[in-house]
C-alpha positions in Angstrom: -12.3 -10.2 11.6 -10.3 -7.6 9.6 -7.6 -8.4 6.9 -4.1 -7.3 7.7 -1.3 -7.4 5.3 2.2 -6.1 5.8 4.5 -5.2 2.7 7.6 -3.8 1.9 7.8 -0.9 -0.4 8.8 -1.9 -4.1 10.2 0.0 -6.8 11.2 3.2 -5.6 14.6 2.7 -7.4 12.6 3.6 -10.6 10.7 6.5 -9.1 11.9 10.0 -9.4 13.7 12.0 -6.8 10.7 13.7 -5.3 9.8 10.1 -4.4 12.9 9.2 -2.5 12.6 12.6 -0.6 8.9 11.8 0.2 9.9 8.3 1.4 12.6 10.0 3.9 10.0 12.2 5.2 8.0 9.0 6.8 7.9 8.0 10.4 6.2 4.9 11.8 2.5 5.8 12.4 2.3 7.8 9.3 -0.5 7.0 6.7 0.0 6.7 3.0 -2.5 6.3 0.4 -2.8 2.9 -1.6 -4.4 2.9 -5.0 -5.1 -0.2 -7.3 -3.4 0.0 -11.0 -5.5 -2.7 -13.0 -4.1 -1.2 -16.0 -0.5 -1.9 -14.8 1.0 -3.7 -18.0 3.4 -5.8 -15.6 0.7 -7.0 -12.9 -3.2 -6.4 -13.0 -3.2 -6.7 -9.3 -0.6 -3.7 -8.9 -1.2 -1.3 -5.9 0.5 2.3 -6.0 1.7 3.3 -2.7 1.4 7.3 -2.6 3.0 9.8 -0.4 1.3 13.4 -0.3 0.1 12.2 -3.8 3.4 11.5 -5.1 3.7 7.9 -6.2 6.7 6.4 -4.4 6.4 2.7 -5.2 4.3 -0.4 -5.3 2.9 -3.0 -2.7 4.9 -6.4 -3.4 3.6 -8.4 -5.9 3.1 -11.4 -3.3 0.8 -9.3 -1.1 -0.9 -7.3 -3.8 -2.6 -10.4 -5.0 -4.3 -10.7 -2.2 -5.4 -7.0 -1.6 -6.4 -5.9 -4.7 -9.3 -8.2 -5.3 -10.5 -6.9 -1.8 -10.0 -3.7 -2.8 -11.6 -3.7 -6.1 -14.7 -5.5 -4.5 -14.8 -2.3 -2.5 -13.2 -2.8 0.6 -11.6 0.5 2.1 -8.0 0.3 2.7 -5.8 1.9 5.4 -2.1 1.9 5.0 0.4 2.8 7.7 4.2 2.7 8.0 4.8 0.3 10.8 8.7 0.2 10.5 11.6 0.3 8.2 14.2 -2.1 7.2 16.6 0.8 6.2 16.1 4.6 5.5 14.5 4.0 2.0 12.7 0.9 2.9 9.4 1.2 4.8 7.3 -1.5 6.0 3.5 -0.6 5.3 0.5 -2.4 7.0 -2.8 -2.4 5.0 -5.8 -3.3 7.0 -9.2 -3.8 5.2 -12.3 -4.3 7.2 -14.1 -8.0 6.8 -17.0 -8.0 4.3 -19.3 -8.4 7.2 -17.6 -5.3 8.9 -18.0 -3.3 5.4 -21.3 -3.9 5.3 -22.1 -2.9 9.0 -23.3 -6.3 9.7 -20.5 -7.0 12.7 
């Protein structure tokens, strides 16, 4: 069974104007990139959210603590915009395969 996590975008207010512009260009169904940032001095489980190569913010800490270990174990993540809480507040669904699916056993 795949793992599903929904997270709001966090930290956009600390990003440059280009990040806000990138977020404003998003629509439901768009894919975004996620990347672990284990050297983040504030949270070893930090996961960046990127839009067209622009770092726009982070996965919420309470979600990242569950997702980062799976990603660091090698499970591929797919991240999709599933809605908005406001124009600069996208909701992102992160999907990772189960360990068995990743190994091709399911």
